[in-house]
C-alpha positions in Angstrom: 29.7 -37.9 30.5 28.8 -34.3 31.2 25.8 -32.9 29.5 25.2 -29.2 28.7 22.0 -27.8 29.9 21.0 -25.1 27.5 19.6 -22.9 30.3 23.1 -22.6 31.7 24.5 -21.5 28.4 25.3 -17.8 28.1 23.5 -17.8 24.7 20.2 -18.9 26.0 17.3 -16.5 25.7 13.9 -17.2 27.2 11.4 -18.3 24.5 9.3 -15.1 24.5 12.3 -12.9 24.1 13.8 -15.0 21.3 10.5 -15.1 19.5 10.1 -11.3 19.8 13.5 -10.7 18.3 12.8 -13.0 15.4 9.4 -11.4 14.8 10.9 -7.9 14.8 13.7 -9.0 12.3 11.2 -10.7 10.0 8.8 -7.8 10.1 11.6 -5.4 9.2 12.7 -7.5 6.3 9.1 -7.9 5.1 8.5 -4.1 5.3 11.7 -3.4 3.3 11.0 -6.0 0.6 8.3 -4.0 -1.2 9.8 -0.5 -1.0 10.8 0.8 -4.3 10.8 4.5 -3.5 10.1 6.6 -6.6 11.8 4.2 -9.0 10.5 4.9 -12.6 8.7 2.2 -14.4 9.2 3.1 -18.1 7.7 -0.2 -19.3 4.4 1.0 -17.8 4.3 4.6 -19.2 1.0 5.2 -20.7 -0.7 2.1 -19.3 -4.4 2.8 -19.0 -7.3 1.1 -17.3 -10.9 2.1 -16.8 -13.1 1.1 -13.9 -14.5 2.2 -10.5 -12.5 4.0 -7.8 -13.2 3.9 -4.1 -11.5 5.3 -1.0 -10.2 3.9 2.3 -12.5 3.9 5.3 -11.2 6.0 8.3 -10.6 2.8 10.3 -7.6 2.0 8.0 -5.7 5.2 9.1 -2.2 4.4 10.4 -2.4 0.7 9.4 0.5 -0.9 7.6 0.1 -1.0 3.8 1.4 -3.8 1.6 4.5 -1.8 0.9 5.3 -1.4 4.6 4.2 2.2 4.9 1.6 3.5 7.3 -1.6 4.5 5.5 -2.1 8.2 5.7 -5.5 9.3 4.4 -4.2 12.9 4.1 -1.7 12.2 1.4 -2.0 11.2 -2.3 -1.5 7.5 -2.4 -3.5 4.5 -3.6 -3.9 0.8 -3.7 -3.8 -1.2 -7.0 -3.9 -5.0 -7.5 -0.8 -5.3 -9.8 0.9 -1.9 -10.4 4.4 -1.8 -8.7 4.9 0.1 -5.5 6.2 3.6 -6.3 4.4 3.9 -9.7 2.7 7.2 -10.1 -0.7 7.3 -11.7 -3.1 10.0 -12.9 -6.6 9.2 -11.8 -9.3 11.0 -13.9 -12.9 11.1 -12.9 -14.8 10.3 -16.2 -17.9 12.2 -15.1 -16.4 15.6 -14.3 -12.9 15.5 -15.8 -11.1 16.2 -12.5 -7.9 14.4 -12.0 -5.3 13.7 -9.2 -1.8 12.2 -9.2 -1.2 9.4 -6.7 1.6 7.0 -5.8 0.9 3.3 -5.5 1.8 2.0 -2.0 -0.8 -0.7 -1.3 -2.6 -3.7 -2.8 -6.4 -3.8 -3.5 -9.2 -3.0 -3.8 -10.6 -6.5 -3.5 -14.2 -5.7 -4.5 -15.3 -6.8 -8.0 -15.3 -4.0 -10.5 -13.0 -1.6 -8.6 -9.6 -0.9 -10.0 -8.1 1.5 -7.5 -8.6 2.5 -3.9 -7.6 6.1 -3.1 -6.9 7.8 0.1 -9.7 10.1 1.3 -7.7 13.2 0.3 -7.1 11.9 -3.2 -10.7 10.8 -3.7 -12.0 14.2 -2.5 -9.9 16.0 -5.2 -11.9 14.3 -8.0 -15.3 13.4 -6.4 -17.6 14.0 -3.4 -16.8 11.5 -0.6 -20.6 11.0 -0.3 -20.6 9.3 -3.7 -18.5 6.4 -2.3 -17.3 5.3 -5.8 -16.8 7.0 -9.1 -15.9 5.8 -12.6 -12.3 6.6 -13.5 -9.5 6.2 -16.0 -6.1 5.6 -14.6 -2.9 6.2 -16.5 0.7 5.5 -15.4 3.0 8.5 -15.7 6.0 7.3 -13.7 
């Protein structure tokens, strides 16, 4: 009886290469799974929530968000625990009345009492970065 040594098979890939290919494929699928683009969410129009807003630390720049996008602290995006990716939200500072429109592309914040984590650019539109946090109302508009 003749056995087939899998190392002689033309379909054999060394373990590290096969693992790398599988990892790239799974990472691609995971990144695509949360992307919704700018899909409207009419069931959420007018949804409001009040609480504290914070902003991303600089160390998170260019890290992958839960939606698969790279975090860019220079654009108007945010993290929310449950709102769908792509939802657009008006964030209003309840102390000074300033507001900013952001798109949800990440999950968080994971600190008790905080309802939204803004990019540095978005937070600076409504409050001084030196404050660290500010009380806000969020309202879904898309």
